[in-house]
MILO-689275 format. One record per residue (C-alpha): residue number from 0; x, y, z; residue in three letters. Coordinates in nm, 4 decimals. Example, Ala and Ser with C-alpha at 12.3 -4.5 7.8 and 13.67 -1.06 7.14 Angstrom:
BEGIN
resi | u | v | w | resn
0 | 1.2300 | -0.4500 | 0.7800 | ALA
1 | 1.3670 | -0.1060 | 0.7140 | SER
This chain:
BEGIN
resi | u | v | w | resn
0 | 0.0000 | 0.0000 | 0.0000 | MET
1 | 0.2833 | 0.2388 | 0.0892 | LYS
2 | 0.4523 | 0.2226 | -0.2538 | PRO
3 | 0.1242 | 0.3213 | -0.4120 | ILE
4 | 0.0758 | 0.6062 | -0.1651 | LEU
5 | 0.4352 | 0.7177 | -0.2257 | ALA
6 | 0.3731 | 0.7290 | -0.6004 | LEU
7 | 0.0514 | 0.9259 | -0.5451 | VAL
8 | 0.2352 | 1.1659 | -0.3171 | GLY
9 | 0.5169 | 1.2345 | -0.5644 | VAL
10 | 0.2787 | 1.2761 | -0.8550 | ALA
11 | 0.0570 | 1.5111 | -0.6532 | SER
12 | 0.3603 | 1.7185 | -0.5502 | MET
13 | 0.4702 | 1.7585 | -0.9129 | VAL
14 | 0.1180 | 1.8588 | -1.0133 | ALA
15 | 0.1002 | 2.1069 | -0.7234 | ALA
16 | 0.4248 | 2.2704 | -0.8378 | LEU
17 | 0.3009 | 2.2994 | -1.1963 | VAL
18 | -0.0279 | 2.4545 | -1.0905 | TRP
19 | 0.1535 | 2.6820 | -0.8430 | ALA
20 | 0.3568 | 2.8337 | -1.1277 | ARG
21 | 0.0384 | 2.8929 | -1.3271 | SER
22 | -0.1290 | 3.0414 | -1.0184 | THR
23 | 0.1576 | 3.2858 | -0.9646 | ARG
24 | 0.1403 | 3.4067 | -1.3256 | ARG
25 | -0.2382 | 3.4444 | -1.3149 | LEU
26 | -0.2067 | 3.6440 | -0.9931 | HIS
27 | 0.0243 | 3.8896 | -1.1684 | LEU
28 | -0.2164 | 3.9127 | -1.4627 | VAL
29 | -0.5119 | 3.9708 | -1.2324 | TRP
30 | -0.3371 | 4.2523 | -1.0461 | LYS
31 | -0.2180 | 4.4192 | -1.3653 | ARG
32 | -0.5639 | 4.4072 | -1.5238 | VAL
33 | -0.7245 | 4.5306 | -1.2021 | GLU
34 | -0.4844 | 4.8254 | -1.1993 | HIS
35 | -0.5575 | 4.9095 | -1.5658 | GLU
36 | -0.9323 | 4.8411 | -1.5853 | ARG
37 | -1.0574 | 4.8698 | -1.2274 | GLY
38 | -1.1829 | 4.6234 | -0.9682 | HIS
39 | -1.5284 | 4.5630 | -1.1186 | ASP
40 | -1.4417 | 4.5433 | -1.4874 | ALA
41 | -1.5501 | 4.2237 | -1.6632 | ASP
42 | -1.1967 | 4.1395 | -1.7682 | VAL
43 | -1.0786 | 4.1850 | -1.4071 | THR
44 | -1.3502 | 3.9515 | -1.2794 | VAL
45 | -1.2496 | 3.6862 | -1.5319 | LEU
46 | -0.8789 | 3.7213 | -1.4484 | ALA
47 | -0.9558 | 3.6895 | -1.0738 | ARG
48 | -1.1721 | 3.3837 | -1.1434 | SER
49 | -0.8944 | 3.2141 | -1.3390 | ALA
50 | -0.6509 | 3.2831 | -1.0535 | PHE
51 | -0.8851 | 3.1408 | -0.7890 | ARG
52 | -0.9487 | 2.8243 | -0.9884 | LYS
53 | -0.5765 | 2.7604 | -1.0334 | ASP
54 | -0.5189 | 2.8363 | -0.6623 | LEU
55 | -0.7896 | 2.5850 | -0.5712 | HIS
56 | -0.6297 | 2.3164 | -0.7890 | THR
57 | -0.2856 | 2.3917 | -0.6402 | THR
58 | -0.4226 | 2.3503 | -0.2866 | CYS
59 | -0.5950 | 2.0254 | -0.3753 | LEU
60 | -0.2814 | 1.8648 | -0.5187 | TYR
61 | -0.0726 | 2.0051 | -0.2308 | GLY
62 | -0.3015 | 1.8499 | 0.0333 | VAL
63 | -0.2996 | 1.5177 | -0.1525 | LEU
64 | 0.0812 | 1.5197 | -0.1605 | ALA
65 | 0.1000 | 1.6105 | 0.2110 | LEU
66 | -0.1512 | 1.3444 | 0.3155 | ALA
67 | 0.0037 | 1.0677 | 0.1070 | ALA
68 | 0.3572 | 1.1601 | 0.2227 | GLY
69 | 0.2505 | 1.1803 | 0.5870 | GLY
70 | 0.0988 | 0.8308 | 0.5834 | VAL
71 | 0.4044 | 0.6832 | 0.4097 | VAL
72 | 0.6582 | 0.8461 | 0.6464 | LEU
73 | 0.4699 | 0.8181 | 0.9783 | ALA
74 | 0.3198 | 0.4798 | 0.9199 | GLY
75 | 0.0647 | 0.3822 | 1.1831 | GLU
76 | 0.1557 | 0.6735 | 1.4095 | ARG
77 | -0.0469 | 0.9109 | 1.1897 | ILE
78 | -0.3782 | 0.7592 | 1.0818 | PRO
79 | -0.5204 | 0.7853 | 0.7364 | SER
80 | -0.7526 | 1.0483 | 0.8794 | LEU
81 | -0.4821 | 1.2874 | 0.7608 | LEU
82 | -0.6637 | 1.2742 | 0.4311 | PHE
83 | -0.9313 | 1.4821 | 0.5986 | LEU
84 | -0.7102 | 1.7769 | 0.5012 | LEU
85 | -0.8727 | 1.7449 | 0.1619 | ILE
86 | -1.1701 | 1.9133 | 0.3245 | LEU
87 | -0.9739 | 2.2398 | 0.3064 | VAL
88 | -0.9930 | 2.2764 | -0.0749 | PRO
89 | -1.3453 | 2.1374 | -0.0568 | VAL
90 | -1.4365 | 2.4198 | 0.1800 | ALA
91 | -1.2794 | 2.6679 | -0.0603 | LEU
92 | -1.4959 | 2.5267 | -0.3403 | SER
93 | -1.8069 | 2.5764 | -0.1304 | VAL
94 | -1.7010 | 2.9265 | -0.0275 | ALA
95 | -1.6284 | 3.0397 | -0.3821 | TYR
96 | -1.8924 | 2.8264 | -0.5525 | GLY
97 | -2.1325 | 3.1126 | -0.6199 | ARG
98 | -1.8523 | 3.3329 | -0.7477 | ASP
99 | -1.7318 | 3.0570 | -0.9798 | PHE
100 | -2.0827 | 3.0104 | -1.1203 | ALA
101 | -2.1308 | 3.3868 | -1.1714 | ARG
102 | -1.7923 | 3.4218 | -1.3362 | GLU
103 | -1.8640 | 3.1253 | -1.5624 | THR
104 | -2.1863 | 3.2929 | -1.6791 | ARG
105 | -1.9916 | 3.6130 | -1.7367 | LEU
106 | -1.7357 | 3.4250 | -1.9468 | ALA
107 | -2.0181 | 3.2647 | -2.1438 | GLU
108 | -2.1782 | 3.6057 | -2.2050 | ASP
109 | -1.8472 | 3.7510 | -2.3204 | ARG
110 | -1.7991 | 3.4583 | -2.5586 | THR
111 | -2.1458 | 3.5178 | -2.7045 | THR
112 | -2.0746 | 3.8895 | -2.7503 | ILE
113 | -1.7395 | 3.8170 | -2.9158 | GLU
114 | -1.9008 | 3.5635 | -3.1499 | ARG
115 | -2.1681 | 3.8141 | -3.2500 | LYS
116 | -1.9007 | 4.0785 | -3.3047 | ALA
117 | -1.7111 | 3.8397 | -3.5305 | GLU
118 | -2.0310 | 3.7704 | -3.7249 | GLU
119 | -2.0899 | 4.1442 | -3.7712 | VAL
120 | -1.7334 | 4.1975 | -3.8912 | LEU
121 | -1.7680 | 3.9023 | -4.1255 | SER
122 | -2.0879 | 4.0490 | -4.2714 | GLN
123 | -1.9150 | 4.3853 | -4.3160 | GLU
124 | -1.6380 | 4.2132 | -4.5120 | GLU
125 | -1.8847 | 4.0171 | -4.7242 | LEU
126 | -2.1172 | 4.3104 | -4.7966 | ALA
127 | -1.9030 | 4.4676 | -5.0722 | PRO
128 | -1.8631 | 4.1292 | -5.2418 | LYS
129 | -2.2372 | 4.0667 | -5.2301 | LYS
130 | -2.3112 | 4.4106 | -5.3738 | TRP
131 | -2.0565 | 4.3560 | -5.6504 | ALA
132 | -2.2140 | 4.0183 | -5.7282 | ALA
133 | -2.5505 | 4.1908 | -5.7778 | ARG
134 | -2.4107 | 4.4759 | -5.9858 | LEU
135 | -2.1595 | 4.2782 | -6.1918 | ALA
136 | -2.2409 | 3.9057 | -6.1682 | PRO
137 | -1.9750 | 3.6492 | -6.2490 | GLU
138 | -2.2220 | 3.4361 | -6.4427 | GLU
139 | -2.4377 | 3.5673 | -6.7266 | LEU
140 | -2.7342 | 3.3892 | -6.8895 | PRO
141 | -2.6863 | 3.1994 | -7.2136 | ASP
142 | -2.8680 | 3.3392 | -7.5168 | PHE
143 | -2.9001 | 3.1392 | -7.8373 | ALA
144 | -2.7179 | 3.3166 | -8.1200 | GLY
145 | -2.4860 | 3.5189 | -7.8929 | PHE
146 | -2.1512 | 3.4662 | -7.7241 | GLU
147 | -2.0920 | 3.6655 | -7.4057 | LEU
148 | -1.7733 | 3.7522 | -7.2189 | GLY
149 | -1.7261 | 3.9619 | -6.9079 | ARG
150 | -1.4673 | 4.0640 | -6.6551 | VAL
151 | -1.4887 | 4.2794 | -6.3450 | TYR
152 | -1.2158 | 4.4125 | -6.1174 | GLN
153 | -1.3042 | 4.5993 | -5.8002 | ALA
154 | -1.1121 | 4.9163 | -5.7265 | GLY
155 | -0.9722 | 5.0347 | -5.3969 | THR
156 | -1.3087 | 5.1667 | -5.2716 | GLY
157 | -1.5205 | 4.9801 | -5.0188 | VAL
158 | -1.8249 | 4.9512 | -5.2463 | MET
159 | -1.8609 | 4.9225 | -5.6232 | ALA
160 | -2.0266 | 5.1758 | -5.8536 | GLY
161 | -1.9812 | 4.9951 | -6.1879 | ASP
162 | -2.2487 | 4.7593 | -6.3164 | PHE
163 | -2.3582 | 4.5606 | -6.6197 | TYR
164 | -2.6569 | 4.3528 | -6.7187 | ASP
165 | -2.7689 | 4.1316 | -7.0055 | VAL
166 | -3.1300 | 4.0136 | -7.0191 | PHE
167 | -3.4132 | 3.9302 | -7.2559 | ARG
168 | -3.6830 | 4.1955 | -7.2984 | VAL
169 | -3.8865 | 4.0124 | -7.5642 | ALA
170 | -3.8659 | 3.6809 | -7.7524 | PRO
171 | -3.6520 | 3.8388 | -8.0256 | SER
172 | -3.4859 | 4.1224 | -7.8312 | ARG
173 | -3.1958 | 4.1152 | -7.5838 | ILE
174 | -3.0726 | 4.4142 | -7.3843 | ALA
175 | -2.7139 | 4.4776 | -7.2767 | ALA
176 | -2.6326 | 4.7540 | -7.0297 | VAL
177 | -2.3125 | 4.8832 | -6.8748 | ILE
178 | -2.2793 | 5.1852 | -6.6471 | GLY
179 | -2.0731 | 5.3712 | -6.3918 | ASP
180 | -2.1830 | 5.5945 | -6.1031 | VAL
181 | -1.9542 | 5.8819 | -6.0043 | THR
182 | -1.8098 | 5.8636 | -5.6571 | GLY
183 | -1.7514 | 5.5659 | -5.4322 | ARG
184 | -1.8986 | 5.4109 | -5.1234 | GLY
185 | -2.2416 | 5.2885 | -5.0273 | ILE
186 | -2.4309 | 5.5807 | -5.1868 | ASP
187 | -2.2807 | 5.5199 | -5.5312 | ALA
188 | -2.3421 | 5.1481 | -5.4967 | SER
189 | -2.7091 | 5.1973 | -5.4050 | ILE
190 | -2.7560 | 5.4369 | -5.6968 | THR
191 | -2.6013 | 5.1824 | -5.9345 | ALA
192 | -2.8301 | 4.9123 | -5.7970 | PHE
193 | -3.1390 | 5.1294 | -5.8459 | GLN
194 | -3.0410 | 5.2285 | -6.2004 | ALA
195 | -2.9726 | 4.8708 | -6.3039 | LYS
196 | -3.3072 | 4.7341 | -6.1933 | TYR
197 | -3.5156 | 5.0337 | -6.2983 | LEU
198 | -3.3700 | 4.9916 | -6.6469 | LEU
199 | -3.4979 | 4.6343 | -6.6528 | ARG
200 | -3.8479 | 4.7750 | -6.6072 | VAL
201 | -3.8182 | 5.0623 | -6.8549 | PHE
202 | -3.6538 | 4.8564 | -7.1289 | LEU
203 | -3.9519 | 4.6218 | -7.1181 | ARG
204 | -4.1855 | 4.9201 | -7.1411 | GLN
205 | -4.0150 | 5.1043 | -7.4257 | TYR
206 | -3.8822 | 4.9585 | -7.7502 | ARG
207 | -3.6515 | 5.2585 | -7.7912 | ASP
208 | -3.3540 | 5.2621 | -7.5460 | PRO
209 | -3.3477 | 5.6438 | -7.5618 | ALA
210 | -3.6985 | 5.6557 | -7.4157 | GLN
211 | -3.5903 | 5.4186 | -7.1402 | ALA
212 | -3.2949 | 5.6473 | -7.0604 | LEU
213 | -3.5161 | 5.9549 | -7.0485 | GLU
214 | -3.7557 | 5.7814 | -6.8100 | GLU
215 | -3.4666 | 5.6607 | -6.5949 | LEU
216 | -3.3195 | 6.0113 | -6.5879 | ASN
217 | -3.6528 | 6.1579 | -6.4772 | THR
218 | -3.6939 | 5.8996 | -6.2019 | GLN
219 | -3.3359 | 5.9150 | -6.0717 | MET
220 | -3.2850 | 6.2931 | -6.0806 | ALA
221 | -3.3400 | 6.4446 | -5.7358 | ALA
222 | -3.2126 | 6.7540 | -5.5488 | PRO
223 | -3.0384 | 6.5429 | -5.2842 | GLU
224 | -2.8344 | 6.3694 | -5.5559 | ARG
225 | -2.6713 | 6.6804 | -5.6987 | MET
226 | -2.3229 | 6.5287 | -5.6757 | GLU
227 | -2.4108 | 6.1914 | -5.8337 | GLU
228 | -2.4106 | 6.1205 | -6.2067 | PHE
229 | -2.4344 | 5.8041 | -6.4122 | ILE
230 | -2.2667 | 5.7290 | -6.7432 | SER
231 | -2.4446 | 5.4445 | -6.9138 | LEU
232 | -2.4923 | 5.2772 | -7.2511 | VAL
233 | -2.7878 | 5.0587 | -7.3515 | VAL
234 | -2.7854 | 4.8254 | -7.6526 | VAL
235 | -3.0921 | 4.6374 | -7.7787 | LEU
236 | -3.0230 | 4.3423 | -8.0093 | PHE
237 | -3.3122 | 4.2493 | -8.2392 | ASP
238 | -3.2560 | 3.9008 | -8.3738 | THR
239 | -3.5539 | 3.9172 | -8.6139 | ASP
240 | -3.4458 | 4.2457 | -8.7735 | ALA
241 | -3.0724 | 4.1663 | -8.7504 | GLY
242 | -2.9951 | 4.5036 | -8.5894 | THR
243 | -2.8707 | 4.6636 | -8.2744 | LEU
244 | -3.0152 | 4.9871 | -8.1431 | ARG
245 | -2.8195 | 5.1844 | -7.8846 | PHE
246 | -2.8382 | 5.4983 | -7.6707 | ALA
247 | -2.5561 | 5.6295 | -7.4543 | SER
248 | -2.5755 | 5.8719 | -7.1617 | ALA
249 | -2.2320 | 6.0321 | -7.1627 | GLY
250 | -2.0565 | 5.6942 | -7.1537 | HIS
251 | -1.7140 | 5.6198 | -7.3078 | PRO
252 | -1.7380 | 5.4991 | -7.6677 | ALA
253 | -1.8382 | 5.1371 | -7.7129 | ALA
254 | -1.6632 | 4.9631 | -8.0039 | TRP
255 | -1.8393 | 4.7565 | -8.2698 | LEU
256 | -1.6615 | 4.5254 | -8.5138 | TRP
257 | -1.8799 | 4.5339 | -8.8262 | HIS
258 | -1.8011 | 4.5153 | -9.2008 | ASP
259 | -1.4359 | 4.4398 | -9.1208 | LYS
260 | -1.3835 | 4.7631 | -8.9324 | GLU
261 | -1.4107 | 4.8936 | -8.5790 | VAL
262 | -1.6541 | 5.1806 | -8.5317 | ARG
263 | -1.7305 | 5.3796 | -8.2135 | PRO
264 | -2.0757 | 5.4014 | -8.0599 | LEU
265 | -2.0487 | 5.7401 | -7.8910 | ARG
266 | -2.2742 | 5.9242 | -7.6466 | ALA
267 | -2.6202 | 6.0230 | -7.7696 | THR
268 | -2.7135 | 6.2329 | -7.4671 | GLY
269 | -2.5790 | 6.3795 | -7.1415 | PRO
270 | -2.4899 | 6.2004 | -6.8214 | LEU
271 | -2.7910 | 6.0741 | -6.6304 | LEU
272 | -2.8964 | 6.2905 | -6.3328 | MET
273 | -2.7095 | 6.5889 | -6.4769 | LEU
274 | -3.0253 | 6.7489 | -6.6143 | ASP
275 | -3.3727 | 6.6167 | -6.5263 | PRO
276 | -3.4940 | 6.7449 | -6.8650 | ASN
277 | -3.2062 | 6.5934 | -7.0614 | GLY
278 | -3.2964 | 6.4417 | -7.3980 | SER
279 | -3.1540 | 6.1274 | -7.5572 | TYR
280 | -3.1752 | 5.9693 | -7.8991 | HIS
281 | -3.1016 | 5.6258 | -8.0398 | SER
282 | -2.9095 | 5.4953 | -8.3376 | ARG
283 | -2.9659 | 5.1719 | -8.5227 | GLU
284 | -2.6982 | 4.9628 | -8.6962 | ILE
285 | -2.7145 | 4.6392 | -8.8904 | ASP
286 | -2.5732 | 4.3422 | -8.7057 | LEU
287 | -2.4268 | 4.0475 | -8.8955 | ASP
288 | -2.3138 | 3.7060 | -8.7796 | VAL
289 | -1.9620 | 3.7419 | -8.6363 | GLY
290 | -2.0035 | 4.1078 | -8.5377 | ASP
291 | -1.8584 | 4.1914 | -8.1984 | LEU
292 | -1.9580 | 4.4646 | -7.9508 | LEU
293 | -1.7217 | 4.5728 | -7.6721 | LEU
294 | -1.8530 | 4.7729 | -7.3736 | LEU
295 | -1.6487 | 4.8938 | -7.0765 | TYR
296 | -1.6418 | 5.1516 | -6.7963 | THR
297 | -1.4022 | 5.4444 | -6.7709 | ASP
298 | -1.1878 | 5.2637 | -6.5144 | GLY
299 | -1.0330 | 5.0833 | -6.8129 | LEU
300 | -0.9789 | 5.3822 | -7.0419 | ALA
301 | -0.8408 | 5.5999 | -6.7612 | GLU
302 | -0.5682 | 5.3644 | -6.6390 | VAL
303 | -0.2541 | 5.5768 | -6.6085 | ARG
304 | 0.1141 | 5.5321 | -6.6767 | ASN
305 | 0.2642 | 5.8568 | -6.5595 | GLY
306 | 0.1108 | 6.1307 | -6.7738 | GLU
307 | -0.0292 | 5.8838 | -7.0287 | GLN
308 | -0.3701 | 5.7178 | -7.0095 | ILE
309 | -0.4649 | 5.3812 | -7.1561 | PHE
310 | -0.7291 | 5.5535 | -7.3691 | GLY
311 | -1.0058 | 5.4483 | -7.6055 | GLU
312 | -0.7775 | 5.3911 | -7.9040 | GLU
313 | -0.5807 | 5.1154 | -7.7289 | ARG
314 | -0.9123 | 4.9486 | -7.6494 | ILE
315 | -1.0228 | 4.9717 | -8.0139 | ALA
316 | -0.6872 | 4.8321 | -8.1287 | ASN
317 | -0.7400 | 4.5264 | -7.9107 | ALA
318 | -1.0503 | 4.4487 | -8.1192 | VAL
319 | -0.8752 | 4.5246 | -8.4493 | ARG
320 | -0.5849 | 4.2927 | -8.3737 | ARG
321 | -0.7997 | 3.9834 | -8.3344 | ASP
322 | -1.1725 | 4.0424 | -8.3971 | PRO
323 | -1.2401 | 3.6679 | -8.3957 | ASN
324 | -1.1020 | 3.6013 | -8.0478 | VAL
325 | -1.3465 | 3.4530 | -7.7971 | ALA
326 | -1.5477 | 3.7203 | -7.6161 | ALA
327 | -1.4317 | 3.6102 | -7.2720 | GLY
328 | -1.0674 | 3.5955 | -7.3816 | VAL
329 | -1.0900 | 3.9472 | -7.5262 | LEU
330 | -1.2143 | 4.0851 | -7.1931 | CYS
331 | -0.9415 | 3.9122 | -6.9926 | LYS
332 | -0.6687 | 4.0151 | -7.2374 | ASN
333 | -0.7818 | 4.3776 | -7.2215 | LEU
334 | -0.7681 | 4.3809 | -6.8432 | LEU
335 | -0.4224 | 4.2202 | -6.8416 | GLU
336 | -0.2967 | 4.4699 | -7.0996 | THR
337 | -0.4258 | 4.7573 | -6.8857 | ALA
338 | -0.2564 | 4.6131 | -6.5768 | ARG
339 | 0.0734 | 4.5870 | -6.7635 | ASP
340 | 0.0317 | 4.9449 | -6.8852 | PHE
341 | -0.0440 | 5.0873 | -6.5405 | ALA
342 | 0.2470 | 5.2366 | -6.3485 | SER
343 | 0.0623 | 5.1949 | -6.0192 | GLU
344 | -0.2297 | 5.0034 | -5.8720 | THR
345 | -0.5539 | 5.0439 | -6.0651 | MET
346 | -0.7698 | 5.2269 | -5.8113 | GLY
347 | -1.0987 | 5.2502 | -6.0020 | ASP
348 | -1.3515 | 4.9745 | -6.0683 | ASP
349 | -1.3236 | 4.8182 | -6.4139 | VAL
350 | -1.6080 | 4.6377 | -6.5901 | ALA
351 | -1.5767 | 4.4958 | -6.9430 | ILE
352 | -1.8514 | 4.3257 | -7.1431 | LEU
353 | -1.8127 | 4.1695 | -7.4900 | ALA
354 | -2.0998 | 4.0320 | -7.7031 | ILE
355 | -2.0680 | 3.8550 | -8.0390 | ARG
356 | -2.3514 | 3.7476 | -8.2677 | ARG
357 | -2.2944 | 3.3854 | -8.3684 | THR
């Protein structure tokens, strides 16, 4: 029996020493936190609780070591009742039991608050990505007779202001839209969102994209939005007539590969929200099989290399060099070329959309 008690005594002494070191460190932490945060601060209460629990464990192992050692060394002269010393840490448990329970609840509450805070931060990080996914989705619908390509690169702002959309407005008509709201942040992003989905309504109401732009301009123009403007181009493809009809509100020139040449589709009216009475007109062009339309936002054309800008002509040349390249490849190549051209990080959002009739 004594060898077993001796082993228990040694093991308990080692454990007591280990816990004593931890207790000493926690005592220093508790006192430092109490000095910095005050006696009743939550973090002080938790530090004090951790110290008390380690102190209780140290006492328990110390009493076990003392009792086991006493029985082994004294033999029958000291009865096994020495183990009644264990009642000391038991009494401490009873004395501090309520405090331990309260401090455990406090720790649980703090954990819940921290978890909720992490969830909020996570949502704040995801919000810009979710907005961008609504404004410039990674996947576009498939339309028989058309090949679509797209690319989007977020700028350095928190929220995006560039957007594009491709959707069917009638059995034989498909609309393509690309736009850019001035400014950055949540306001620009909300404005872009509103413009994108209002256009879906108006382009189903009006066969002429210029009428849709005028209605959008009337609806979006408001005194509180004096510093916001939208550049935007709308293209309606009519598969029965074999034409495209476009209207542009102050947007950079789109480029159309048709009849073995690249031609610009320039603005046909002012920026949206610049003048509530602004007028727009449309132009119609024949569209043949193999024709390619390239749309983009000014974040691409305005990429800088020192005093030089990437410019519209470099974009047009990308179409001239290989007009038969896949639409998606053209968009990616353009973005890579702009990145290589840039002398510093591209800070503005860039959206590129390419559509070929097949």
